[in-house]
C-alpha positions in Angstrom: 18.7 -29.9 -47.0 16.9 -27.6 -45.4 15.1 -28.6 -41.5 11.6 -28.4 -44.7 12.7 -30.2 -47.1 13.5 -33.8 -44.9 9.5 -34.7 -45.0 10.2 -38.5 -43.8 11.4 -39.7 -40.5 14.4 -41.6 -41.3 16.2 -40.0 -44.2 15.9 -36.9 -41.3 17.1 -39.5 -38.4 20.6 -40.8 -40.9 20.8 -36.7 -41.8 20.7 -36.2 -37.8 22.9 -39.1 -37.2 25.6 -38.9 -40.1 25.9 -35.2 -39.1 26.4 -35.8 -35.3 29.4 -38.3 -36.4 30.9 -36.5 -38.2 30.8 -33.8 -35.4 31.7 -37.2 -32.7 29.1 -34.7 -30.7 25.9 -36.9 -28.8 22.2 -36.4 -28.8 19.7 -37.5 -26.2 15.8 -36.9 -26.1 12.8 -36.2 -24.2 9.7 -37.1 -25.4 6.4 -36.7 -24.9 3.7 -36.7 -27.1 5.6 -38.9 -28.7 6.1 -41.6 -26.7 9.5 -43.5 -27.5 8.9 -43.1 -31.0 11.8 -40.6 -31.8 14.6 -42.5 -29.7 13.3 -46.1 -31.7 13.5 -43.2 -35.5 16.8 -42.6 -34.1 18.0 -45.6 -33.2 17.3 -47.6 -36.6 20.4 -45.8 -37.8 23.0 -47.9 -38.3 26.8 -46.0 -36.6 24.0 -44.5 -34.1 25.9 -45.6 -30.8 28.3 -43.5 -31.4 26.1 -40.3 -31.1 22.9 -41.8 -29.0 22.9 -41.6 -25.9 19.7 -43.0 -24.8 16.3 -40.7 -23.8 13.5 -40.2 -21.3 9.6 -41.1 -22.0 8.3 -38.6 -20.1 4.2 -38.7 -21.3 3.1 -37.9 -17.5 3.2 -34.2 -16.7 4.9 -35.2 -13.3 7.6 -37.3 -14.4 8.3 -33.8 -17.2 9.1 -32.1 -13.5 10.5 -35.7 -11.4 12.8 -37.0 -14.6 13.0 -34.6 -16.8 13.6 -31.7 -14.6 11.0 -29.1 -16.1 10.2 -26.6 -13.0 7.1 -27.4 -11.6 5.6 -24.1 -11.9 6.0 -23.8 -15.4 3.9 -27.1 -15.4 1.7 -25.6 -13.0 1.3 -21.9 -14.2 1.2 -23.0 -18.6 0.8 -27.0 -18.5 2.9 -29.4 -20.3 2.2 -27.9 -23.9 4.3 -24.8 -24.7 7.1 -23.4 -25.8 9.1 -23.0 -22.7 8.6 -27.0 -21.6 9.5 -27.8 -24.8 13.0 -25.9 -23.8 13.6 -26.9 -21.2 12.6 -30.7 -21.8 15.1 -30.2 -24.5 17.9 -29.5 -22.0 16.7 -31.6 -19.5 18.1 -34.1 -21.6 20.7 -33.1 -22.8 22.0 -32.3 -18.6 20.2 -35.6 -17.8 21.9 -37.9 -20.1 25.1 -36.1 -20.7 25.1 -35.3 -24.0 26.5 -32.4 -27.0 22.5 -32.2 -27.9 18.6 -32.7 -26.4 15.6 -32.8 -28.8 11.9 -32.5 -27.1 8.6 -32.9 -28.3 6.1 -32.0 -26.3 2.0 -31.6 -27.7 -1.7 -33.2 -28.1 -1.3 -36.4 -30.6 -5.2 -36.8 -30.4 -8.0 -38.2 -30.8 -9.2 -35.6 -28.2 -8.1 -32.2 -27.6 -5.8 -31.4 -23.7 -6.2 -28.7 -21.0 -7.6 -26.6 -24.0 -5.2 -26.9 -26.4 -6.3 -28.1 -29.5 -5.2 -31.9 -31.3 -2.6 -30.9 -33.7 -0.4 -28.4 -31.2 3.1 -29.3 -31.0 6.4 -28.1 -30.0 9.6 -29.1 -30.6 13.0 -28.0 -29.1 16.2 -28.9 -29.9 18.9 -27.8 -27.4 22.9 -27.4 -28.0 26.1 -25.9 -27.1 24.7 -22.8 -28.9 21.4 -22.5 -27.2 18.2 -24.0 -27.4 16.0 -23.8 -30.5 12.0 -24.3 -30.4 8.9 -25.0 -33.1 5.3 -23.9 -32.5 3.2 -26.8 -35.0 0.1 -27.3 -36.5 -0.1 -30.6 -37.7 -3.3 -32.3 -39.3 -4.3 -35.6 -39.5 -4.8 -38.9 -37.1 -3.1 -39.6 -33.7 -0.3 -41.2 -36.2 0.1 -38.6 -38.7 0.5 -36.0 -35.9 3.1 -38.3 -34.1 5.2 -38.9 -37.1 5.3 -36.1 -38.5 6.7 -33.5 -34.8 9.4 -36.8 -35.2 10.3 -34.9 -38.8 9.7 -32.2 -37.7 12.5 -32.2 -34.5 14.8 -34.3 -36.5 14.6 -31.6 -39.3 15.3 -29.2 -36.6 18.0 -30.4 -35.1 19.8 -31.1 -38.9 19.1 -27.4 -39.8 21.2 -27.1 -36.5 23.6 -29.5 -37.0 24.4 -27.0 -40.7 23.9 -24.3 -39.1 26.0 -24.5 -36.6 30.3 -24.6 -35.5 29.5 -23.9 -32.1 31.4 -26.5 -29.7 31.9 -28.6 -33.0 35.2 -31.5 -32.2 38.8 -31.7 -33.5 
């Protein structure tokens, strides 16, 4: 199942949790536009307590710096909706929560553009033992559609990374 084949947030969350359980690895999240929806989707999966450490809802730009450790200069220069901010959020979640993997979401859910960035522009990132990956998304639909698709996308990216990586597998 590649990241493109998962189109349901619950299915993506289950696949991610099961892969993490199998690897005996942990997960944390840093969320902006999803506002806790990512963590809520993850904790719906039975057995998640074995792998989910927790997360940060850093909706306000300042909290991205103070709680998640995103460099202030990066936020000042590029704003919160940026690929490098997403990477820093994922690494911040991983570091601050003491997990093997960190996920991040940042973007514009709408209904209005933000700081010149269009509705539906989203960045998702995964940071793990072997490095970090970010994806830029252009998501259509309502605010709810954008948020749900973001959750599915970041979980699908994690599943793809877990299936493609042997780095850091616990023995």
